[in-house]
C-alpha positions as CSV (number, residue, x, y, z in Angstrom):
1,X,15.3,-5.9,-7.5
2,X,11.7,-6.7,-8.5
3,X,11.1,-6.5,-12.2
4,X,7.6,-4.9,-11.7
5,X,9.1,-1.6,-10.4
6,X,7.9,1.3,-12.7
7,X,10.2,4.0,-14.0
8,X,7.4,6.5,-13.0
9,X,7.6,5.5,-9.3
10,X,11.4,5.3,-9.5
11,X,11.5,9.0,-10.7
12,X,9.0,10.0,-8.0
13,X,11.0,8.3,-5.3
14,X,14.2,9.8,-6.6
15,X,12.7,13.3,-6.1
16,X,10.8,12.5,-2.8
17,X,11.9,14.6,0.2
18,X,10.3,12.8,3.1
19,X,11.8,11.8,6.5
20,X,10.6,8.2,6.0
21,X,11.7,7.8,2.4
22,X,14.0,4.9,3.1
23,X,11.3,3.0,5.0
24,X,8.8,3.7,2.1
25,X,11.3,2.4,-0.4
26,X,12.0,-0.7,1.7
27,X,8.3,-1.6,1.9
28,X,7.8,-0.8,-1.8
29,X,10.5,-3.2,-2.8
30,X,9.2,-5.9,-0.4
31,X,5.6,-5.6,-1.7
32,X,6.6,-5.7,-5.3
33,X,9.0,-8.5,-4.7
34,X,6.3,-10.6,-3.1
35,X,4.0,-10.9,-6.1
36,X,4.7,-10.4,-9.8
37,X,1.0,-9.6,-10.3
38,X,1.3,-6.4,-8.3
39,X,2.2,-3.4,-10.3
40,X,2.7,0.2,-9.3
41,X,2.1,3.8,-10.4
42,X,1.8,7.2,-8.8
43,X,-1.6,8.0,-7.3
44,X,-2.5,10.7,-4.7
45,X,1.1,11.9,-5.0
46,X,2.5,8.6,-3.7
47,X,3.3,5.1,-4.9
48,X,0.2,3.0,-5.4
49,X,-0.1,-0.7,-5.9
50,X,-2.4,-2.3,-8.5
51,X,-3.6,-5.9,-8.9
52,X,-5.3,-7.0,-12.1
53,X,-5.3,-3.3,-13.2
54,X,-7.2,-2.1,-10.1
55,X,-5.7,0.2,-7.4
56,X,-5.7,-1.6,-4.1
57,X,-3.0,-0.2,-1.7
58,X,-1.6,3.3,-1.8
59,X,1.0,5.1,0.3
60,X,-0.2,8.2,2.1
61,X,2.9,10.4,2.5
62,X,1.4,13.7,3.7
63,X,1.6,15.3,6.1
64,X,5.3,14.5,6.1
65,X,5.4,13.7,9.8
66,X,4.0,10.3,9.1
67,X,3.4,7.7,6.3
68,X,0.7,5.2,6.0
69,X,-0.5,2.4,3.7
70,X,-4.1,2.9,2.7
71,X,-5.9,-0.3,1.9
72,X,-8.8,0.3,-0.4
73,X,-10.9,-1.3,-3.1
74,X,-10.4,1.3,-5.8
75,X,-10.8,5.1,-6.0
76,X,-14.4,5.2,-4.9
77,X,-16.4,3.4,-2.2
78,X,-18.1,0.5,-3.9
79,X,-21.8,-0.3,-3.6
80,X,-21.0,-3.5,-1.8
81,X,-18.9,-1.9,0.9
82,X,-21.4,-2.8,3.7
83,X,-21.0,-6.5,2.8
84,X,-17.2,-6.4,2.6
85,X,-15.3,-8.5,5.2
86,X,-11.6,-9.0,5.6
87,X,-10.0,-10.9,8.5
88,X,-6.9,-9.1,9.8
89,X,-5.3,-11.6,12.1
90,X,-2.3,-9.3,12.6
91,X,-4.2,-6.4,14.2
92,X,-2.3,-4.0,12.0
93,X,-5.2,-2.6,10.1
94,X,-7.0,0.4,11.5
95,X,-10.4,0.6,9.8
96,X,-11.4,4.0,8.6
97,X,-14.5,2.9,6.6
98,X,-16.3,-0.3,6.0
99,X,-13.9,-1.3,3.2
100,X,-10.9,0.9,3.9
101,X,-8.1,0.6,6.4
102,X,-4.7,2.1,7.1
103,X,-1.4,0.9,8.6
104,X,1.0,3.4,10.0
105,X,4.5,3.1,8.7
106,X,6.4,2.5,11.9
107,X,4.1,-0.5,12.5
108,X,4.4,-1.5,8.9
109,X,8.2,-1.3,8.9
110,X,8.5,-3.2,12.2
111,X,6.2,-6.0,10.9
112,X,7.2,-6.0,7.2
113,X,6.5,-9.7,6.7
114,X,2.9,-9.3,8.1
115,X,2.3,-6.2,6.0
116,X,3.4,-8.0,2.8
117,X,1.1,-10.9,3.7
118,X,-1.8,-8.6,4.3
119,X,-1.2,-6.8,1.0
120,X,-1.2,-10.0,-0.9
121,X,-4.4,-11.2,0.7
122,X,-6.0,-7.8,0.3
123,X,-5.3,-7.4,-3.4
124,X,-7.0,-10.7,-4.2
125,X,-10.1,-10.1,-2.1
């Protein structure tokens, strides 16, 4: 088990009633296990991953009929959003703004290795 799991998120996950809870936990563990510099907390009523103290990737768990990973550059759109570029060679990211994208959980679960790679590239961009 990764040593960067937080008790706050462990408690949240313990109480979570979601049809994709097992899949969320599996991805959470894979992401945290891939990089000791990634930490977590609860944001937007879901597990959220930080790098260098900045929120970068957050689960979106509601509505409960789906789950997504939201790739962002902090809680607000940054002034340099129009200049932001990120090369997604996997085709998993669905862009919802110039500097925000989402991955649906069924795709994320099926392609866990690609998702972990994208998360690690994203957090350092």
